[in-house]
MARDREN-908994 format. One record per residue (C-alpha): residue in three letters; z, x, y. Coordinates in Angstrom, 2 decimals, always signed. Layout:
[site 'ALA'; [Z; X; Y]];
...
// end
This chain:
[site 'UNK'; [-14.69; -8.82; +23.34]];
[site 'UNK'; [-11.56; -9.91; +21.47]];
[site 'UNK'; [-11.03; -13.65; +21.07]];
[site 'UNK'; [-7.66; -15.39; +20.89]];
[site 'UNK'; [-8.30; -16.17; +17.21]];
[site 'UNK'; [-9.02; -12.50; +16.45]];
[site 'UNK'; [-5.78; -11.53; +18.15]];
[site 'UNK'; [-3.78; -14.08; +16.17]];
[site 'UNK'; [-5.27; -12.96; +12.85]];
[site 'UNK'; [-4.80; -9.31; +13.82]];
[site 'UNK'; [-1.13; -9.99; +14.60]];
[site 'UNK'; [-0.58; -11.60; +11.20]];
[site 'UNK'; [-2.43; -8.78; +9.43]];
[site 'UNK'; [-0.52; -6.16; +11.42]];
[site 'UNK'; [+2.86; -7.70; +10.62]];
[site 'UNK'; [+2.01; -8.00; +6.92]];
[site 'UNK'; [+0.79; -4.40; +6.93]];
[site 'UNK'; [+4.02; -3.31; +8.64]];
[site 'UNK'; [+6.05; -4.98; +5.88]];
[site 'UNK'; [+3.91; -3.25; +3.24]];
[site 'UNK'; [+4.26; +0.15; +4.91]];
[site 'UNK'; [+8.03; -0.02; +5.53]];
[site 'UNK'; [+9.00; -1.51; +2.16]];
[site 'UNK'; [+6.52; +0.72; +0.35]];
[site 'UNK'; [+7.93; +3.90; +1.89]];
[site 'UNK'; [+11.45; +2.74; +1.10]];
[site 'UNK'; [+10.87; +1.63; -2.51]];
[site 'UNK'; [+8.33; +4.27; -3.57]];
[site 'UNK'; [+9.58; +7.23; -1.55]];
[site 'UNK'; [+13.10; +6.99; -0.18]];
[site 'UNK'; [+14.90; +5.38; -3.12]];
[site 'UNK'; [+13.45; +7.58; -5.91]];
[site 'UNK'; [+14.26; +10.71; -3.89]];
[site 'UNK'; [+17.88; +9.60; -3.39]];
[site 'UNK'; [+18.56; +8.04; -6.81]];
[site 'UNK'; [+17.96; +10.50; -9.66]];
[site 'UNK'; [+17.39; +8.88; -13.08]];
[site 'UNK'; [+20.67; +10.29; -14.36]];
[site 'UNK'; [+22.68; +8.88; -11.43]];
[site 'UNK'; [+21.45; +5.29; -11.20]];
[site 'UNK'; [+24.85; +3.90; -12.18]];
[site 'UNK'; [+26.35; +5.70; -9.18]];
[site 'UNK'; [+23.75; +4.30; -6.76]];
[site 'UNK'; [+23.27; +0.77; -8.06]];
[site 'UNK'; [+23.18; -0.89; -4.62]];
[site 'UNK'; [+20.45; +1.43; -3.34]];
[site 'UNK'; [+18.54; +1.11; -6.62]];
[site 'UNK'; [+18.68; -2.71; -6.38]];
[site 'UNK'; [+17.55; -2.57; -2.74]];
[site 'UNK'; [+14.57; -0.51; -3.89]];
[site 'UNK'; [+13.59; -3.21; -6.38]];
[site 'UNK'; [+13.98; -5.94; -3.76]];
[site 'UNK'; [+11.88; -3.93; -1.30]];
[site 'UNK'; [+9.21; -3.48; -3.98]];
[site 'UNK'; [+9.05; -7.23; -4.60]];
[site 'UNK'; [+8.68; -7.90; -0.87]];
[site 'UNK'; [+6.05; -5.16; -0.59]];
[site 'UNK'; [+3.83; -6.62; -3.31]];
[site 'UNK'; [+4.11; -10.18; -2.00]];
[site 'UNK'; [+3.08; -8.98; +1.45]];
[site 'UNK'; [+0.26; -6.94; -0.09]];
[site 'UNK'; [-0.98; -10.06; -1.86]];
[site 'UNK'; [-1.34; -11.84; +1.50]];
[site 'UNK'; [-2.59; -8.90; +3.57]];
[site 'UNK'; [-6.20; -8.68; +2.27]];
[site 'UNK'; [-6.76; -12.38; +2.96]];
[site 'UNK'; [-5.74; -11.90; +6.59]];
[site 'UNK'; [-8.02; -8.85; +6.81]];
[site 'UNK'; [-10.81; -10.88; +5.22]];
[site 'UNK'; [-10.62; -13.43; +8.03]];
[site 'UNK'; [-10.68; -10.60; +10.55]];
[site 'UNK'; [-13.52; -8.54; +9.04]];
[site 'UNK'; [-15.74; -10.91; +7.04]];
[site 'UNK'; [-18.26; -11.11; +9.85]];
[site 'UNK'; [-19.13; -7.43; +9.36]];
[site 'UNK'; [-20.07; -7.81; +5.69]];
[site 'UNK'; [-19.02; -10.95; +3.77]];
[site 'UNK'; [-19.70; -9.54; +0.31]];
[site 'UNK'; [-17.95; -6.27; +1.09]];
[site 'UNK'; [-14.99; -8.28; +2.42]];
[site 'UNK'; [-14.78; -10.23; -0.87]];
[site 'UNK'; [-14.80; -6.92; -2.77]];
[site 'UNK'; [-12.01; -5.64; -0.55]];
[site 'UNK'; [-9.85; -8.67; -1.35]];
[site 'UNK'; [-10.57; -8.51; -5.09]];
[site 'UNK'; [-9.70; -4.81; -5.41]];
[site 'UNK'; [-6.46; -5.25; -3.47]];
[site 'UNK'; [-5.28; -8.43; -5.17]];
[site 'UNK'; [-5.85; -7.16; -8.71]];
[site 'UNK'; [-3.22; -4.46; -8.12]];
[site 'UNK'; [-0.45; -6.97; -7.40]];
[site 'UNK'; [+0.19; -8.30; -10.94]];
[site 'UNK'; [+0.01; -4.73; -12.27]];
[site 'UNK'; [+2.60; -3.63; -9.70]];
[site 'UNK'; [+4.90; -6.58; -10.37]];
[site 'UNK'; [+4.74; -6.15; -14.14]];
[site 'UNK'; [+5.53; -2.46; -13.67]];
[site 'UNK'; [+8.54; -3.35; -11.54]];
[site 'UNK'; [+9.91; -5.27; -14.51]];
[site 'UNK'; [+10.79; -1.94; -16.13]];
[site 'UNK'; [+13.04; -1.11; -13.19]];
[site 'UNK'; [+14.85; -4.40; -13.81]];
[site 'UNK'; [+15.15; -3.42; -17.47]];
[site 'UNK'; [+16.90; -0.24; -16.33]];
[site 'UNK'; [+19.61; -2.36; -14.72]];
[site 'UNK'; [+20.23; -4.03; -18.07]];
[site 'UNK'; [+20.29; -0.69; -19.86]];
[site 'UNK'; [+22.74; +0.76; -17.34]];
[site 'UNK'; [+25.00; -2.29; -17.67]];
[site 'UNK'; [+24.98; -1.82; -21.46]];
[site 'UNK'; [+25.70; +1.92; -21.13]];
[site 'UNK'; [+22.52; +2.66; -23.04]];
[site 'UNK'; [+21.55; +6.26; -23.81]];
[site 'UNK'; [+19.79; +8.14; -21.01]];
[site 'UNK'; [+16.73; +8.47; -23.24]];
[site 'UNK'; [+16.16; +4.70; -23.14]];
[site 'UNK'; [+16.52; +4.68; -19.36]];
[site 'UNK'; [+14.04; +7.54; -19.08]];
[site 'UNK'; [+11.55; +5.68; -21.29]];
[site 'UNK'; [+11.81; +2.56; -19.10]];
[site 'UNK'; [+11.29; +4.60; -15.94]];
[site 'UNK'; [+8.33; +6.37; -17.55]];
[site 'UNK'; [+6.77; +3.00; -18.40]];
[site 'UNK'; [+7.29; +1.97; -14.77]];
[site 'UNK'; [+5.62; +5.15; -13.57]];
[site 'UNK'; [+2.65; +4.63; -15.87]];
[site 'UNK'; [+2.15; +1.11; -14.56]];
[site 'UNK'; [+2.33; +2.25; -10.95]];
[site 'UNK'; [-0.23; +4.96; -11.72]];
[site 'UNK'; [-2.69; +2.24; -12.82]];
[site 'UNK'; [-1.87; +0.20; -9.71]];
[site 'UNK'; [-2.57; +3.28; -7.57]];
[site 'UNK'; [-6.16; +3.22; -8.79]];
[site 'UNK'; [-6.68; -0.09; -7.04]];
[site 'UNK'; [-4.51; +0.90; -4.05]];
[site 'UNK'; [-7.19; +3.51; -3.53]];
[site 'UNK'; [-10.31; +1.55; -4.41]];
[site 'UNK'; [-9.68; -1.26; -1.93]];
[site 'UNK'; [-9.57; +1.26; +0.92]];
[site 'UNK'; [-13.29; +2.03; +0.53]];
[site 'UNK'; [-14.59; -1.44; +1.48]];
[site 'UNK'; [-11.73; -1.87; +3.94]];
[site 'UNK'; [-12.54; +1.41; +5.67]];
[site 'UNK'; [-16.24; +0.57; +5.72]];
[site 'UNK'; [-15.60; -2.80; +7.37]];
[site 'UNK'; [-13.16; -1.23; +9.85]];
[site 'UNK'; [-15.77; +1.38; +10.74]];
[site 'UNK'; [-18.44; -1.30; +11.29]];
[site 'UNK'; [-16.21; -3.68; +13.19]];
[site 'UNK'; [-16.30; -1.82; +16.50]];
[site 'UNK'; [-12.87; -3.01; +17.59]];
[site 'UNK'; [-10.98; -0.77; +15.14]];
[site 'UNK'; [-11.29; +2.94; +16.03]];
[site 'UNK'; [-13.88; +4.47; +13.73]];
[site 'UNK'; [-11.65; +7.42; +12.94]];
[site 'UNK'; [-9.30; +4.99; +11.16]];
[site 'UNK'; [-12.18; +3.64; +9.12]];
[site 'UNK'; [-13.11; +7.19; +8.08]];
[site 'UNK'; [-9.49; +7.98; +7.15]];
[site 'UNK'; [-9.28; +4.82; +5.04]];
[site 'UNK'; [-12.45; +5.72; +3.12]];
[site 'UNK'; [-11.19; +9.29; +2.63]];
[site 'UNK'; [-7.93; +7.73; +1.46]];
[site 'UNK'; [-9.83; +6.06; -1.36]];
[site 'UNK'; [-11.08; +9.45; -2.51]];
[site 'UNK'; [-7.60; +10.91; -2.22]];
[site 'UNK'; [-6.07; +8.21; -4.40]];
[site 'UNK'; [-8.78; +8.68; -7.04]];
[site 'UNK'; [-8.15; +12.42; -7.12]];
[site 'UNK'; [-4.42; +11.80; -7.43]];
[site 'UNK'; [-4.73; +9.21; -10.23]];
[site 'UNK'; [-7.27; +11.04; -12.37]];
[site 'UNK'; [-5.60; +14.38; -11.69]];
[site 'UNK'; [-2.33; +13.05; -13.11]];
[site 'UNK'; [-4.11; +11.48; -16.09]];
[site 'UNK'; [-6.09; +14.60; -16.97]];
[site 'UNK'; [-3.42; +17.20; -16.23]];
[site 'UNK'; [+0.32; +16.58; -16.74]];
[site 'UNK'; [+1.06; +19.46; -14.35]];
[site 'UNK'; [-1.04; +18.02; -11.51]];
[site 'UNK'; [+0.93; +17.81; -8.28]];
[site 'UNK'; [-1.04; +17.50; -5.07]];
[site 'UNK'; [+0.58; +14.77; -3.00]];
[site 'UNK'; [-1.29; +15.99; +0.08]];
[site 'UNK'; [-4.51; +14.37; -1.22]];
[site 'UNK'; [-3.11; +10.95; -0.26]];
[site 'UNK'; [-2.40; +12.06; +3.33]];
[site 'UNK'; [-5.64; +10.53; +4.73]];
[site 'UNK'; [-4.69; +7.14; +3.28]];
[site 'UNK'; [-1.21; +7.35; +4.80]];
[site 'UNK'; [-2.61; +8.24; +8.22]];
[site 'UNK'; [-5.33; +5.63; +7.97]];
[site 'UNK'; [-3.12; +2.79; +6.81]];
[site 'UNK'; [-0.21; +3.45; +9.17]];
[site 'UNK'; [-2.67; +3.97; +12.02]];
[site 'UNK'; [-4.52; +0.75; +11.22]];
[site 'UNK'; [-1.25; -1.17; +10.99]];
[site 'UNK'; [-0.18; +0.02; +14.43]];
[site 'UNK'; [-3.64; -0.57; +15.86]];
[site 'UNK'; [-3.73; -4.17; +14.63]];
[site 'UNK'; [-0.37; -4.85; +16.26]];
[site 'UNK'; [-1.51; -3.18; +19.49]];
[site 'UNK'; [-4.85; -4.99; +19.36]];
[site 'UNK'; [-3.09; -8.35; +19.19]];
[site 'UNK'; [-1.19; -7.60; +22.40]];
[site 'UNK'; [-3.71; -5.76; +24.59]];
[site 'UNK'; [-6.18; -7.16; +27.04]];
[site 'UNK'; [-9.82; -7.37; +25.89]];
[site 'UNK'; [-10.89; -4.64; +28.31]];
[site 'UNK'; [-8.23; -2.23; +27.06]];
[site 'UNK'; [-9.13; -2.89; +23.42]];
[site 'UNK'; [-12.82; -2.31; +24.04]];
[site 'UNK'; [-12.15; +0.96; +25.87]];
[site 'UNK'; [-9.85; +2.40; +23.20]];
[site 'UNK'; [-12.04; +1.29; +20.27]];
[site 'UNK'; [-15.09; +2.97; +21.75]];
[site 'UNK'; [-13.37; +6.35; +22.03]];
// end
């Protein structure tokens, strides 16, 4: 049965996860698809918003695993510590990578050659690729704890663990083959993370009986 403390922690975790999901989609998906490297000077406001969203995303992602730790530590304390460690280690890598996007602003302001801008964006992409390794790895202990918890639907736990595998395939595929392009392999992680985010928010608002019924399905 859900306690008031569980609901409060779930609400915090759900809100942090929502920030991560929304800002992540915007900064990693929407902005790059609408701001080609050769047209950054024509879309500076959107490009800057993407950087700001990235900063907010990584700050929220730094706090998220600690909230999840409080929620899930009872189902495996050591696994919960591993979950936090694998998630947190990605944050400095992500932030340092974002620095190259700030460098692009300087290069654009100086009317630098496109080649320099492309090199900065490539360095950013390489850093994010390393961060993706840990974005995937943390999902394995997280999914395992979600599966064991009993109050998070087990299908979400399975999707999170499959998401780990998908990220690993994506990262090592891109490292080993420059022509690798299989974005669908990260679909389980997207479904699992968005689903878990929504579930945590719903969990924090539902009655104990409703939560127990849905989680057991």
